[in-house]
N, C-alpha and C positions, 0 to 999 in steps of 0.2 A: 333749716328745720322746717318740717311740714306740720301744719296745723289744719285739721279738717273740721269744718263747721257745717252743720245741717246734715241729715241723713241722706243716703242714696236710695232711690226707688229702684229696686232690682228688677221690677216687672217691666221697665221701659228700656228701650235701646239707649245706651249712653253715647253722648257726644262730648268730646273734650273741647272746651272753649277757653283758649288762652286770652287773657285780658277781659274776662267775662265780668269783672267788677267795675268796668269803665262805662262811659256814656253809651256808646254803641253796643258794647258787649252785653250789658245788662238787658237792653231791649232785645238783642238776639236770643238771650236765654229765655226771656218771657215768650218769645215767638216759638222757640223750640218746644217749650213746655206745653204751649197751647196746641201744638201739632203732635203731641204724644211722645216726645223725646225727653230724656233725662240729661239736662246740661250738667257737665262736670267742670266747674270753674277752676282754672289754674291762673293765679294772679298773685303778684308780690305785694299788692296794695300800695305800691309806691305812688300811683296816681289814680287808683281805683278806690272803691269804698265797700266796706263789708256790708253796709246796709243795703247796697244795691244787689246783693246776691240773695235772691228770694225763692229760687225754683230748683235748688239742688245743692249738693255739697260744694264747699269752697276748700281748695287745697292752696295754702299760702306757700308759694315757692317762686324761684327765679327761673327764667328761661335758660340761664347759663348753668343751672344745676342739672346735669345729665342724669345723675342717679335718682334725683327726685322725680324727674319726668318719667324715667323708666318705671319706677315703682307705681306712679299714678296710672300709667298706661296698662301695666300688668294687672293692677287691682281692678280697674274699672272697665277694661276691654272695650274702648269706644269703637263704634262703627265708623266714625269719621271725626275729623278735626276742623274746627273753625278757628282760624288763627288771627286774632285781633291784637295781641300783645305788641306793644311798641310805643316809643315816644313819637309825638305827632305835632310838634311845634316847629313850623318852618323857620322862624327867626332864631330859635334856640339851636336848630341844626346848623345854621350858618355860623353861629358863635361857637358851637361845640361839636364839630363834625365827628370827632373820634368817639364821643359819647353815643352818637346816633349809630355809628357803624358797629360798635361793640354791642349795644343793646338790641338794635333791630336786626342787623344782618348776621352777626355772630350768634346772637340768641336764636335766630331761625335755623342756623346751621346745627346748633345743638339739638333743637327740637326735631329736625329731620333725622338726625343721627339716632336719637332716642326712639323715634317711631320705627326706623329701619331695624333696630335691635330688638324692640320689645313688642311691637304689634304682631299679631298672629298672621295678618295678611296686609297687603299694601293698602294703607289707610287713605281714603280720599280726603283732600283738604280744600276748604274754602278759605281763601286768603284775602285779608283786608288790604287792598292796594289803594291807589290814589290817582285822581285826575291830574295831580301835579306832575306826573310823569310826562304829560304832553308839553308842559311849559308854554312859552309863547308860540303861537301858530298863526299863520296868515289867514286861516279859515275859522269860521265859527261852526258850531255843531260838531264838536270833535268826535271822531269815530275811531274804533280800535285799530284800523289799518294805517293810521298816521304814524310817521316815524317819531319815536320818543325824543323829547328835548328837555330833560329835567334840568331845572335851574338852581336847585339847592340840594344839600346833602340828604335831607329827608326824602325827597323824590328820587334821587339817585339810588338811595338804599332800597327803596321799594322796587325799583326796576331791577336791581341786582337780585333781590329775592325772587321776583318773577322768573328770572333766568335760572336761579337755583332750583326752582320747582320743575322747570323743563328738564333740567339735568337729572333731578331725582326721579322723575317719571321714566326717563330712559333707563336708569339704573335699577329701579325697583318695581316699575309698573304702577306706581301710586298716582292716580289722576288728580287733577286740581282745577279749580276755577279761581282766577284772580279777579276780584270785583274792584274795578277802578271807580270808586264813587266820588261824586262831587260833594259839595258842602252839606254835611249833615246838619239838620236843624229840627226844631220842634221838640216835643216830649211825648211820652205815653199819654194818650188822650184821657186816661183815667187818673192821671197825675200820680201814679204809683211809683214811677221812676222818672228821671229826667237828667238834665245836664248840670254838672256841678264840678267844674275844674278848679284847681288851685295851684298856680294862679290861672285865672280865666283869661283866655286870649281870643275866643271866638266872638265874632261880631255881634250876633243877635243877643246873647246874654249880657255882653258888655253894654249894649244900648239899653237893654232892660234895666241894668243897674242905674243908668242915668235917669231913666223914667221913674224908677222907684226912689230916687233921692239918695242912693247909696254911693254914687259917683258923680262928681261935679260936671264932667263933660266927657265926650268921646272924641278921640283924635281920628281924623280921616287921613290915612296915610297915602298921600298922593291925590292931587286934583287936576293933574295935567296929563293924564293918560288920553289916548285917542279913543275915548268912549263918549257917549252923548253928553254926560255931565262932568266928565273928567276924572271920575272916581272909578275904582276897580269894579268889574262886573263878575258876579259869581252865580252859579247854578245851584239852587238850594233844594235838597231832597229831605223829606220828612224821615226822621230816624225810625219810625215804625215801618215805613215802606222799605227802608234799607234792611231792617231786621228780617222782614218777610222774604226779601230777595236772598238772604243768606240761607234761610231754610230751604227755599226752592232750589238753590244751587247745590246744596247738600243732597237733596233728594234726586236731583238730576244726575249727580255723580253715582249715587248708590244704585240708580237704575241703569247704569252703564253709559252715561253721557260722556262725550269726549272732552278732554281738557281744553282750556282756552281762557281768554281775557274778555271781560264784558264790562261795559260802562253801566253805572247806575246814575241816571241824570233825569232832570225834569225836561230839559230841552230848550229852556229859555232862561235868561239871566236877569238879575237885578243888581243895580249898582249899590255901593255903600250908602249913597245919599238916598236912594229909593228905599233901602231897608230902614233907614232912620225915619223916613216919612211914614212907612208902614207901621213902625212901632208907635209913633205918635197917633196914628189913626186907630190902632187897636186898643192902646192903653188910655187914650185921652190925655196923655201927659206930654208936656214939651220936653224935647231932647236937645240939650245944648251940645254943640260940637265946634271943634276948631280944625283948621287945615294944617296938616303936617307934611313932612317930606316923605317921598316914597321909601318903602322898606326894600332892602336888597332881597332879590329872589322872588318878588311878587310879580307874576304875569298880569297884564292889563285885563284880560278877559279869559274866563274858563267856563265854557258852556258845552254841555255834552249831548251826544246822540246815543240814546239807549235802545235803539231799535233791536239790536242783537239780543239783549237781555229780555226784552219784552216778548220776542219771538221764541227764543230758546227755552227760557224759564217760565214763560207765560206770566211774566211779572206785570202786575197791574197796580201802579201807585194809586193810593186812595186820597192822599193829602197833598196835592200839587200846588194848591193856592197859597201864596206867601202869607196872606193875612191869617189863614187857618193855621199855618205852621207857627206863626208868631203868637197867635191866640193860645195854642197848646203850650208853647214855651212860657208864656206869661202866667198861665194858670199854675203850671208846675213851679215857676219861680216864686210866686206868691205863697204857695203852699210850703215850699222848702224853706223860705226865709221868714215864714210866719208873718206875712204882710196882711193886715186886716183888709176885709172886703170880700165880696162874692168871688168864688173861684172862677 
């Protein structure tokens, strides 16, 4: 069943945003609106939130519902699609690989079929891919020309979808950009939206929960990796910068840009223990942690090279400093959880 919330501004070019009620999706919708587009959010609200949809209509529906997608596409006639819908927990994908295949891969097949059937022309698509496709590599500064080495079902599914988009372009001419972004972090600087997963699995908000006294401690999964302090190293990218890149990628395709894969990364990494120290620095709170065993499917280091996106999309990240990212996340966290004190 489809439920539509909030009116559609017919004067703006519509963009279909699957998963637009989620963390990254809601920031993408705000960025689209600021650039003069009308985001049309398609989300089943399984892991997204209705309160996060503020800049256009929400159609509540599943990716597996071909008829619902077709009706949405015909009614709103989007000039392009930003496809973010999908489950994104690495550990869960290891435990439930069939769930991830059905929801992420098969769901995308249904979306592509609906677009081919209902869109008036070949719809350009910006796809939310992942750096996890690279897996463990012997080099740092991961670039797009490295051979994929996905280590978990989540990453394998994302790579499969990238290949599906290549096939779809051959068949229909629909161009795409797959954005392989590294770890999303931070929150809207105005604290209008931010990160709120249930359950929460992302490192920074989990550490913030400890700082706020909502969680006793954080578990550091693995302290025996071949990294400077033994904990995993990740490349953190502010969610507002990620959102801006999605809009730039859409415009690039609408202007006739060629399909391809592009990294969204800061270019340097921080270990889990360094993130904990940064949260203590920003919040002024002590963060208790304990050492745990490695999780299956976790590469030791994931740090990206975003030279291609910066050159092709003229992408200029504004919030690369980790302390700034955590400061924005902390301001949102306190606002969302109604924690007293200055924002």
